[in-house]
C-alpha positions as CSV (number, residue, x, y, z in Angstrom):
1,X,-2.3,0.8,18.7
2,X,-1.2,-1.6,15.7
3,X,2.6,-2.3,16.6
4,X,3.9,1.6,16.7
5,X,1.9,2.9,13.7
6,X,-1.7,4.2,14.7
7,X,-4.2,4.3,12.5
8,X,-7.1,5.0,15.0
9,X,-6.0,8.3,16.5
10,X,-7.3,10.5,13.5
11,X,-3.5,11.2,12.6
12,X,-4.0,9.9,9.1
13,X,-0.6,7.7,8.5
14,X,0.4,7.9,5.0
15,X,1.7,4.6,3.3
16,X,4.4,5.6,0.5
17,X,7.5,4.7,-1.2
18,X,8.8,3.4,-4.3
19,X,6.5,0.7,-6.3
20,X,9.3,-1.5,-6.1
21,X,13.2,-1.9,-4.9
22,X,14.8,-0.7,-8.0
23,X,18.2,-0.6,-6.2
24,X,19.8,-0.5,-3.5
25,X,20.5,3.7,-3.8
26,X,17.6,4.1,-4.9
27,X,15.6,3.0,-2.0
28,X,17.8,4.6,0.3
29,X,17.3,8.0,-1.5
30,X,13.6,7.8,-1.5
31,X,13.6,7.0,2.3
32,X,15.4,9.7,2.7
33,X,13.8,12.3,1.1
34,X,10.3,10.8,2.3
35,X,11.1,11.4,5.9
36,X,12.4,14.8,5.4
37,X,9.0,15.5,4.1
38,X,6.8,13.7,6.3
39,X,8.8,15.4,9.6
40,X,8.2,18.4,7.9
41,X,4.8,18.4,7.5
42,X,4.6,16.4,10.7
43,X,2.3,13.4,9.6
44,X,2.9,9.2,10.2
45,X,4.8,7.8,7.5
46,X,5.4,4.1,6.7
47,X,7.7,3.4,4.3
48,X,6.5,1.0,1.2
49,X,8.5,-0.9,-1.6
50,X,8.4,-4.7,-2.8
51,X,11.1,-6.7,-3.2
52,X,9.1,-9.1,-5.9
53,X,6.7,-7.9,-8.9
54,X,4.8,-11.2,-8.9
55,X,1.8,-10.2,-10.6
56,X,3.5,-8.0,-13.3
57,X,1.1,-8.2,-16.6
58,X,4.6,-9.6,-19.0
59,X,7.0,-12.3,-18.1
60,X,9.6,-9.3,-19.5
61,X,8.6,-7.1,-16.9
62,X,11.1,-6.4,-14.0
63,X,10.3,-7.7,-11.1
64,X,12.4,-6.9,-8.1
65,X,15.8,-7.6,-6.5
66,X,14.0,-10.8,-5.0
67,X,13.4,-12.2,-1.4
68,X,16.9,-12.8,-0.4
69,X,18.5,-9.0,-1.7
70,X,15.6,-7.0,-1.1
71,X,14.9,-8.0,2.6
72,X,19.1,-7.0,3.1
73,X,18.1,-3.9,1.7
74,X,14.5,-3.5,3.6
75,X,16.3,-4.6,6.8
76,X,19.3,-2.0,6.6
77,X,16.9,0.9,5.2
78,X,14.9,0.3,8.6
79,X,17.9,0.5,10.8
80,X,19.3,3.4,8.8
81,X,16.3,5.6,8.9
82,X,14.3,4.2,12.0
83,X,10.9,4.1,9.9
84,X,8.1,1.5,10.0
85,X,8.6,-0.7,6.8
86,X,5.8,-2.3,4.9
87,X,6.3,-5.0,2.0
88,X,4.2,-7.5,0.4
89,X,4.3,-11.4,-0.1
90,X,2.8,-13.5,-2.8
91,X,3.0,-16.7,-1.3
92,X,3.7,-18.6,2.4
93,X,7.0,-19.7,2.4
94,X,7.8,-15.7,2.8
95,X,5.5,-14.7,5.5
96,X,7.7,-15.6,8.1
97,X,10.8,-14.2,6.4
98,X,9.6,-11.0,6.1
99,X,7.4,-10.9,9.4
100,X,10.6,-11.2,11.0
101,X,12.2,-7.9,8.8
102,X,8.9,-5.5,8.9
103,X,6.2,-3.9,10.4
104,X,3.0,-4.3,8.2
105,X,2.8,-7.1,5.7
106,X,1.1,-6.7,3.0
107,X,-1.3,-9.0,0.6
108,X,-1.9,-8.1,-2.6
109,X,-5.6,-8.0,-4.4
110,X,-5.0,-10.7,-7.0
111,X,-4.1,-12.7,-3.3
112,X,-6.7,-11.7,-0.9
113,X,-9.0,-14.6,-0.5
114,X,-6.0,-16.7,-0.3
115,X,-6.5,-18.6,2.6
116,X,-3.4,-20.1,3.4
117,X,-1.8,-16.8,2.8
118,X,-3.7,-15.0,5.0
119,X,-3.1,-17.6,7.8
120,X,0.7,-17.5,7.4
121,X,0.6,-13.6,7.5
122,X,-1.4,-13.4,10.0
123,X,0.6,-15.8,12.0
124,X,3.4,-13.5,12.3
125,X,1.5,-11.5,14.8
126,X,2.1,-8.5,12.8
127,X,-0.2,-6.0,11.6
128,X,-2.0,-7.6,8.0
129,X,-2.9,-5.2,5.5
130,X,-5.1,-7.0,2.7
131,X,-5.9,-4.9,-0.3
132,X,-9.2,-6.1,-1.2
133,X,-9.5,-7.4,-4.8
134,X,-11.0,-5.5,-7.1
135,X,-13.2,-8.4,-8.3
136,X,-14.8,-8.0,-4.2
137,X,-17.7,-5.6,-2.8
138,X,-16.7,-4.2,0.5
139,X,-19.1,-6.1,2.1
140,X,-17.5,-9.6,1.0
141,X,-13.9,-8.7,3.3
142,X,-16.0,-10.6,6.0
143,X,-14.6,-13.9,5.3
144,X,-11.2,-12.4,4.9
145,X,-11.2,-10.9,8.2
146,X,-12.1,-14.1,9.9
147,X,-9.5,-16.1,8.3
148,X,-6.8,-13.3,9.8
149,X,-8.5,-14.2,13.3
150,X,-8.7,-17.9,13.2
151,X,-5.1,-17.2,14.5
152,X,-5.6,-14.9,17.3
153,X,-4.4,-11.8,15.1
154,X,-6.3,-8.7,15.2
155,X,-3.9,-6.4,13.5
156,X,-6.0,-5.8,10.5
157,X,-5.7,-3.3,7.9
158,X,-8.1,-3.1,4.8
159,X,-7.2,-1.5,1.4
160,X,-9.7,0.2,-0.8
161,X,-7.7,0.2,-4.1
162,X,-10.9,0.1,-6.4
163,X,-12.9,-2.2,-8.0
164,X,-13.4,-3.7,-11.7
165,X,-15.4,-1.1,-14.4
166,X,-15.8,-3.2,-17.0
167,X,-12.6,-4.1,-19.3
168,X,-9.1,-2.2,-18.1
169,X,-10.6,0.4,-15.8
170,X,-11.3,0.8,-12.3
171,X,-13.7,3.0,-10.4
172,X,-13.2,3.9,-6.9
173,X,-16.4,4.0,-4.7
174,X,-16.2,6.2,-1.8
175,X,-19.1,4.4,0.1
176,X,-17.0,1.3,0.5
177,X,-15.0,3.2,2.8
178,X,-17.5,3.7,5.5
179,X,-19.0,-0.1,4.8
180,X,-15.9,-1.5,5.7
181,X,-15.4,0.4,8.6
182,X,-18.0,-1.1,10.3
183,X,-16.2,-4.0,10.5
184,X,-14.3,-2.9,13.1
185,X,-10.6,-1.8,11.4
186,X,-9.0,0.7,9.7
187,X,-9.1,1.4,6.3
188,X,-6.7,3.0,3.9
189,X,-7.8,4.2,0.4
190,X,-5.1,3.8,-2.3
191,X,-4.8,6.2,-4.1
192,X,-2.5,4.8,-6.9
193,X,-3.6,1.7,-7.6
194,X,-7.2,3.3,-7.5
195,X,-5.9,5.4,-10.6
196,X,-4.9,2.1,-12.7
197,X,-5.9,1.0,-15.9
198,X,-4.8,-2.5,-15.7
199,X,-3.8,-4.4,-19.3
200,X,-4.4,-1.3,-20.8
201,X,-1.6,-1.4,-23.2
202,X,-1.8,-5.3,-23.5
203,X,1.7,-6.1,-21.7
204,X,1.8,-3.6,-19.2
205,X,-1.3,-1.3,-17.4
206,X,-1.4,2.4,-17.9
207,X,-2.8,4.5,-15.3
208,X,-4.6,8.3,-15.0
209,X,-1.6,9.8,-12.6
210,X,-3.4,12.9,-12.5
211,X,-6.5,11.4,-10.6
212,X,-4.3,10.6,-7.5
213,X,-4.7,13.9,-5.3
214,X,-8.4,13.9,-6.7
215,X,-8.7,10.4,-5.3
216,X,-6.6,10.9,-2.5
217,X,-8.6,14.3,-1.0
218,X,-12.2,12.4,-1.9
219,X,-10.8,9.5,0.5
220,X,-9.9,11.6,2.9
221,X,-13.2,13.7,2.7
222,X,-14.9,10.8,3.2
223,X,-12.9,9.3,6.4
224,X,-10.7,6.8,5.8
225,X,-8.0,6.1,8.0
226,X,-5.0,6.2,6.2
227,X,-3.3,6.7,2.9
228,X,-1.3,4.3,0.3
229,X,0.5,5.8,-2.2
230,X,3.2,5.1,-4.7
231,X,5.7,7.7,-5.1
232,X,9.2,7.9,-7.4
233,X,11.3,10.8,-8.5
234,X,11.0,10.3,-11.8
235,X,7.7,8.2,-12.5
236,X,8.2,8.4,-16.6
237,X,11.8,6.1,-15.5
238,X,9.8,3.8,-13.2
239,X,10.1,0.1,-13.6
240,X,6.9,-0.6,-12.2
241,X,3.7,1.2,-12.5
242,X,4.6,4.5,-13.9
243,X,1.6,5.6,-14.8
244,X,0.3,6.0,-11.5
245,X,3.7,6.7,-9.4
246,X,3.1,10.4,-7.5
247,X,6.1,12.4,-8.5
248,X,8.1,13.0,-5.5
249,X,8.5,17.1,-5.9
250,X,4.5,17.5,-5.9
251,X,4.2,15.0,-2.6
252,X,4.3,18.0,0.1
253,X,1.8,19.8,-1.2
254,X,-0.2,16.9,-1.7
255,X,0.2,16.2,2.1
256,X,-0.1,19.0,3.5
257,X,-4.1,19.1,1.4
258,X,-5.0,16.0,3.2
259,X,-4.0,16.9,6.3
260,X,-6.1,20.0,6.0
261,X,-9.4,17.9,4.8
262,X,-8.4,15.7,8.0
263,X,-8.4,18.1,10.3
264,X,-11.5,19.7,8.8
265,X,-13.7,16.8,9.6
């Protein structure tokens, strides 16, 4: 059992929410709708949204409300809807502050080897979800795990989010799921970012949103312990990663399909 969220009982928890906090009203609307969907389909759910997107392609891209305002929104949302919360950090000074408010601290893929960041996140004793960098093979996560465990924290998730495939493209290798599970920790599959086309448009990334269901279903069939999927009520108007956010109105049917595949294994 990882805090209140169990990734080891074949329940297939889903991490879902908008890429970034666009406004308090929007993130509350999304949380309300997502909670209704997951209650209806009887699937465990962790709400995800970022207070800062520090790795946007362009200096002009929207990053989010920032730490202070974003943390206040996430704290209010957690209390209002009584749901577990995941958000990501980009610097060591954010770890302790964020750790007091959320259930899972996420380490972005580009920062997965940053020793100090991993250690500060693990010191919070919260679940640490590490996105495996697209530049790493699944066997390269041993050092990441040891860094987190050095503080005595064994609440670790590893997320597969695609591997660099030439320029401006990613490929999802489903072999990475059982390979990384051999390390002894739950493996999550990020169906959104695995469909991304990094920096495809020069000043922003693109993506194949229509491939998200195929990737998610394949990952569940491959035995992943959870699914990560960014969701938006109007993806085309999303302020971040609009090409790889899944439409809210299609989510319920996708989750039902994932549940059927999981139950069939």
